[in-house]
Short mmCIF file of the C-alpha atoms (twelve columns), coordinates in Angstrom:
data_MODEL
# 
_entry.id   MODEL 
# 
loop_
_atom_site.group_PDB 
_atom_site.id 
_atom_site.type_symbol 
_atom_site.label_atom_id 
_atom_site.label_alt_id 
_atom_site.label_comp_id 
_atom_site.label_asym_id 
_atom_site.label_seq_id 
_atom_site.Cartn_x 
_atom_site.Cartn_y 
_atom_site.Cartn_z 
_atom_site.pdbx_PDB_model_num 
ATOM 1  C CA . MET A 1  0.000   0.000   0.000  1 
ATOM 2  C CA . SER A 2  1.114   3.508   -0.697 1 
ATOM 3  C CA . GLU A 3  2.149   5.855   2.088  1 
ATOM 4  C CA . GLN A 4  0.932   8.822   0.048  1 
ATOM 5  C CA . PRO A 5  -2.471  10.342  0.795  1 
ATOM 6  C CA . ALA A 6  -5.193  10.077  -1.828 1 
ATOM 7  C CA . PRO A 7  -5.305  12.985  -4.265 1 
ATOM 8  C CA . ALA A 8  -7.678  15.733  -3.156 1 
ATOM 9  C CA . ASP A 9  -9.740  15.549  -6.351 1 
ATOM 10 C CA . HIS A 10 -10.791 11.935  -5.667 1 
ATOM 11 C CA . ALA A 11 -13.299 11.699  -2.831 1 
ATOM 12 C CA . ARG A 12 -13.437 8.419   -0.960 1 
ATOM 13 C CA . GLN A 13 -16.691 6.523   -0.961 1 
ATOM 14 C CA . GLN A 14 -17.956 5.972   2.562  1 
ATOM 15 C CA . LEU A 15 -19.088 2.491   3.594  1 
ATOM 16 C CA . GLU A 16 -22.482 1.734   5.006  1 
ATOM 17 C CA . PRO A 17 -22.327 1.432   8.817  1 
ATOM 18 C CA . ALA A 18 -22.879 -2.343  8.720  1 
ATOM 19 C CA . ALA A 19 -20.124 -2.786  6.117  1 
ATOM 20 C CA . ALA A 20 -17.741 -0.612  8.139  1 
ATOM 21 C CA . ASP A 21 -18.488 -2.703  11.241 1 
ATOM 22 C CA . ALA A 22 -17.810 -5.899  9.272  1 
ATOM 23 C CA . VAL A 23 -14.463 -4.534  8.046  1 
ATOM 24 C CA . ARG A 24 -13.510 -3.550  11.598 1 
ATOM 25 C CA . ALA A 25 -14.462 -7.010  12.882 1 
ATOM 26 C CA . TYR A 26 -12.367 -8.653  10.144 1 
ATOM 27 C CA . ALA A 27 -9.430  -6.396  11.020 1 
ATOM 28 C CA . ALA A 28 -9.745  -7.337  14.705 1 
ATOM 29 C CA . ARG A 29 -9.816  -11.077 13.901 1 
ATOM 30 C CA . THR A 30 -6.832  -10.716 11.582 1 
ATOM 31 C CA . ARG A 31 -4.904  -8.730  14.207 1 
ATOM 32 C CA . GLU A 32 -5.713  -11.332 16.874 1 
ATOM 33 C CA . SER A 33 -4.540  -14.138 14.615 1 
ATOM 34 C CA . ALA A 34 -1.316  -12.293 13.795 1 
ATOM 35 C CA . ASP A 35 -0.688  -11.636 17.487 1 
ATOM 36 C CA . ARG A 36 -1.067  -15.353 18.285 1 
ATOM 37 C CA . LEU A 37 1.354   -16.288 15.499 1 
ATOM 38 C CA . ALA A 38 3.848   -13.659 16.676 1 
ATOM 39 C CA . ALA A 39 3.642   -15.024 20.246 1 
ATOM 40 C CA . VAL A 40 4.371   -18.562 19.019 1 
ATOM 41 C CA . LEU A 41 7.317   -17.394 16.931 1 
ATOM 42 C CA . GLU A 42 8.708   -15.363 19.844 1 
ATOM 43 C CA . ASP A 43 8.410   -18.416 22.097 1 
ATOM 44 C CA . ILE A 44 10.273  -20.537 19.549 1 
ATOM 45 C CA . ALA A 45 12.974  -17.877 19.227 1 
ATOM 46 C CA . ALA A 46 13.380  -17.663 23.008 1 
ATOM 47 C CA . ASN A 47 13.065  -21.360 23.909 1 
ATOM 48 C CA . GLY A 48 13.731  -23.325 20.727 1 
ATOM 49 C CA . LEU A 49 11.449  -25.821 19.031 1 
ATOM 50 C CA . PRO A 50 9.263   -28.049 21.232 1 
ATOM 51 C CA . ALA A 51 10.004  -31.757 21.478 1 
ATOM 52 C CA . ALA A 52 8.313   -33.822 18.773 1 
ATOM 53 C CA . GLU A 53 6.422   -35.886 21.357 1 
ATOM 54 C CA . ASP A 54 4.829   -32.687 22.716 1 
ATOM 55 C CA . CYS A 55 3.434   -31.750 19.303 1 
ATOM 56 C CA . MET A 56 0.277   -32.837 17.496 1 
ATOM 57 C CA . PRO A 57 0.817   -34.429 14.072 1 
ATOM 58 C CA . TRP A 58 -0.256  -32.162 11.218 1 
ATOM 59 C CA . GLU A 59 -2.728  -34.791 9.989  1 
ATOM 60 C CA . GLU A 60 -4.651  -34.541 13.275 1 
ATOM 61 C CA . LEU A 61 -4.578  -30.747 13.093 1 
ATOM 62 C CA . ARG A 62 -5.889  -30.874 9.520  1 
ATOM 63 C CA . GLU A 63 -8.715  -33.269 10.399 1 
ATOM 64 C CA . ALA A 64 -9.737  -31.173 13.412 1 
ATOM 65 C CA . HIS A 65 -9.779  -28.039 11.266 1 
ATOM 66 C CA . LEU A 66 -11.821 -29.734 8.530  1 
ATOM 67 C CA . THR A 67 -14.289 -30.937 11.174 1 
ATOM 68 C CA . ARG A 68 -14.664 -27.361 12.490 1 
ATOM 69 C CA . LEU A 69 -15.206 -26.053 8.961  1 
ATOM 70 C CA . ALA A 70 -17.830 -28.721 8.238  1 
ATOM 71 C CA . ALA A 71 -19.682 -27.848 11.445 1 
ATOM 72 C CA . GLN A 72 -19.816 -24.157 10.411 1 
ATOM 73 C CA . ARG A 73 -21.145 -24.952 6.939  1 
ATOM 74 C CA . PRO A 74 -24.892 -25.406 6.562  1 
ATOM 75 C CA . ALA A 75 -25.923 -28.913 5.558  1 
ATOM 76 C CA . VAL A 76 -27.018 -29.436 1.984  1 
ATOM 77 C CA . ALA A 77 -30.266 -31.378 1.570  1 
# 
């Protein structure tokens, strides 16, 4: 993204209040997710990688995530 302000002759289109709230909510979720990732990376930098036996295999993580996604999706008749 550019650091320069928008030219004065181009007015910005304002969002509807509900759309603006949705964008803010998305920004908050994205920021929260980035903060969690940063905390994990900082922990790894400070303490090293965890032992393999303390970690969950990626296949289990994938299946758990797919199960969560399927539960959020409405069923198709």
